[in-house]
C-alpha positions in Angstrom: 87.8 271.5 18.5 86.9 269.5 21.5 83.6 267.6 21.5 81.7 267.0 24.8 83.6 264.6 26.9 82.1 261.2 27.4 84.0 260.7 30.6 85.6 262.8 33.3 89.4 262.6 33.3 90.4 263.6 36.8 94.0 264.8 37.0 95.7 265.4 40.4 96.2 268.9 41.6 99.2 269.3 43.8 99.7 271.8 46.7 103.1 272.9 45.1 101.1 274.3 42.1 99.4 276.9 44.4 101.3 280.2 44.2 101.6 282.8 47.0 98.5 284.9 47.6 100.1 288.0 46.0 99.8 286.3 42.7 96.1 285.8 42.9 93.8 288.4 41.3 90.3 289.0 40.0 90.1 290.0 36.4 92.9 289.5 33.7 95.1 292.1 32.2 98.5 291.9 30.6 100.3 293.4 33.5 99.0 290.8 36.0 100.0 287.1 36.4 97.1 284.6 35.8 96.7 282.2 38.7 97.4 278.5 38.3 94.5 276.2 37.7 94.8 274.7 41.2 94.5 278.2 42.9 91.6 279.1 40.7 89.7 275.9 41.3 90.2 276.3 45.0 88.9 279.9 45.1 86.1 279.4 42.5 84.8 276.3 44.3 84.6 278.2 47.7 83.0 281.3 46.1 80.4 279.5 43.9 79.3 277.1 46.7 78.8 280.1 49.0 76.9 281.9 46.3 74.6 278.9 45.7 73.5 279.0 49.3 72.2 282.5 48.8 70.3 281.8 45.6 67.4 279.5 44.8 68.0 279.4 41.1 70.7 277.7 39.2 74.1 279.4 39.4 75.9 279.8 36.1 79.7 280.0 35.4 81.3 280.6 32.0 84.7 279.2 31.2 86.1 281.1 28.1 89.3 281.4 26.2 90.7 280.9 22.7 90.8 277.5 21.0 93.4 275.2 22.7 93.8 277.3 25.8 92.8 274.5 28.1 89.1 275.3 28.9 87.8 271.8 28.8 90.6 270.4 31.0 90.1 273.2 33.5 86.3 272.6 33.5 86.9 268.9 34.3 89.0 269.8 37.4 86.5 272.4 38.5 83.6 270.1 38.1 85.3 267.4 40.1 86.0 269.9 42.9 82.4 271.2 42.9 80.8 267.8 42.9 82.3 267.0 46.2 79.9 269.6 47.7 77.1 269.9 45.1 75.2 267.0 43.7 73.2 268.9 41.0 75.9 270.0 38.6 75.7 270.1 34.8 78.4 270.9 32.3 78.0 271.7 28.6 80.3 272.8 25.7 79.4 275.9 23.7 80.3 274.3 20.4 77.8 271.5 20.8 75.2 274.3 20.1 77.0 276.2 17.4 76.0 275.6 13.7 79.3 274.8 12.1 82.6 276.5 11.7 81.1 279.8 10.5 78.4 279.8 13.3 80.1 281.0 16.4 78.8 284.6 16.3 75.2 283.6 15.9 75.6 280.5 17.9 76.4 282.2 21.2 73.2 284.1 20.9 71.3 280.8 20.7 73.2 279.5 23.7 72.1 282.6 25.6 68.5 282.3 24.6 67.9 278.6 24.4 70.3 277.3 27.1 71.3 279.9 29.7 67.9 281.6 30.0 65.8 278.6 30.8 68.6 277.2 33.0 68.5 280.2 35.2 64.7 280.4 35.2 63.8 276.7 35.5 67.1 274.8 36.4 66.9 272.9 33.2 66.8 273.5 29.4 65.8 271.6 26.2 68.1 272.7 23.4 69.1 271.6 19.9 72.5 270.0 19.5 74.7 270.4 16.4 75.9 267.2 14.8 79.5 268.0 13.7 79.9 264.8 11.7 76.7 265.4 9.6 77.1 269.2 9.8 73.5 269.7 10.6 71.2 270.2 13.6 70.5 267.1 15.5 67.8 266.3 18.0 67.1 268.3 21.2 69.0 267.4 24.4 67.9 268.0 27.9 70.3 269.6 30.3 70.6 268.1 32.8 69.3 264.8 31.6 67.0 264.5 34.6 65.8 266.8 37.3 67.3 270.3 37.7 70.8 271.6 38.4 72.0 274.0 41.0 75.3 274.8 39.3 76.0 274.9 35.6 79.4 275.3 33.8 79.3 276.6 30.2 82.6 275.8 28.6 84.0 277.0 25.3 85.0 279.9 23.0 82.4 282.6 23.5 81.1 281.3 26.8 81.5 284.8 28.3 80.6 286.7 25.2 78.4 289.8 25.2 75.4 287.6 24.5 76.1 285.1 27.4 77.8 287.3 30.0 74.6 288.9 31.4 73.3 285.4 32.2 76.4 284.3 34.0 77.1 284.7 37.7 80.8 284.3 37.3 83.2 284.2 34.4 86.7 282.6 33.9 89.2 283.4 31.2 91.9 280.8 30.4 95.0 282.5 29.1 97.5 280.7 26.9 99.9 281.9 24.2 99.0 281.2 20.6 102.0 279.0 19.9 101.1 276.6 22.7 97.4 276.6 21.8 98.2 275.8 18.2 100.5 273.0 19.2 97.8 271.4 21.4 95.2 271.7 18.6 97.6 270.1 16.1 98.2 267.2 18.4 94.5 266.8 19.1 93.1 267.4 15.6 96.1 266.8 13.3 96.0 268.2 9.8 92.2 268.8 10.0 92.8 271.8 12.2 94.4 273.8 9.4 91.0 274.2 7.6 89.2 275.8 10.5 91.8 277.5 12.7 91.7 280.9 10.9 88.0 280.9 10.5 87.4 280.2 14.2 90.0 282.7 15.3 88.4 285.5 13.4 85.1 284.8 15.0 86.7 284.6 18.5 88.3 288.0 17.9 85.1 289.4 16.7 83.4 288.4 19.9 86.3 289.9 22.0 85.7 293.1 20.0 82.1 293.2 21.3 83.1 292.4 24.9 86.6 292.3 26.4 86.1 289.0 28.1 89.8 288.6 29.4 89.7 292.0 31.1 86.2 291.6 32.5 86.7 288.0 33.8 86.2 287.3 37.5 89.2 285.0 37.3 92.1 284.8 34.9 93.8 281.4 34.8 97.2 280.3 33.4 96.3 277.6 30.8 99.8 276.2 30.6 100.7 273.1 32.6 
């Protein structure tokens, strides 16, 4: 699993990565081709910035997908694109507020109640963070650290779950096959991933049984390079 990034890693997005318009779509299904990250970032940036001009409250976007799909990498690119036009942007990872490997189902409800609800209402939230090293709740963290945010990206498995979706203005699903996702996780986590992969996958699938997030997503994105 990926912890909150301590630094933005900005990777270049090249024009040749952008497909023809007939490949773009809104909503993912198995008979459609997910757009590239570059195309999605271009379109999402334009739409979210336009939406923010019509709303006084914080605009919320959920970036969802199975473990290893490329959610955090995509969010970094999108945040970099949005920051060129919007100053008050905050990003947080779902798993920073999930109580351990067995806690995804209950945790997304906490995210909805303690994070998304106050963000939409006040532009900021004060929420408990989970300490994955000590495996216990840590102190509260303020999001954003100071002031209020106009745009908020929620990133992680369950970001567009049934609990969170009603509090999101737009949702993104990152699609990637299991073999590639598992390869990425093995590289990232090593042998430690074996102990939690199945546990986490069962909870991801349970959330998808409650809400078909891939089909209902505003954007489907190809998570492969």
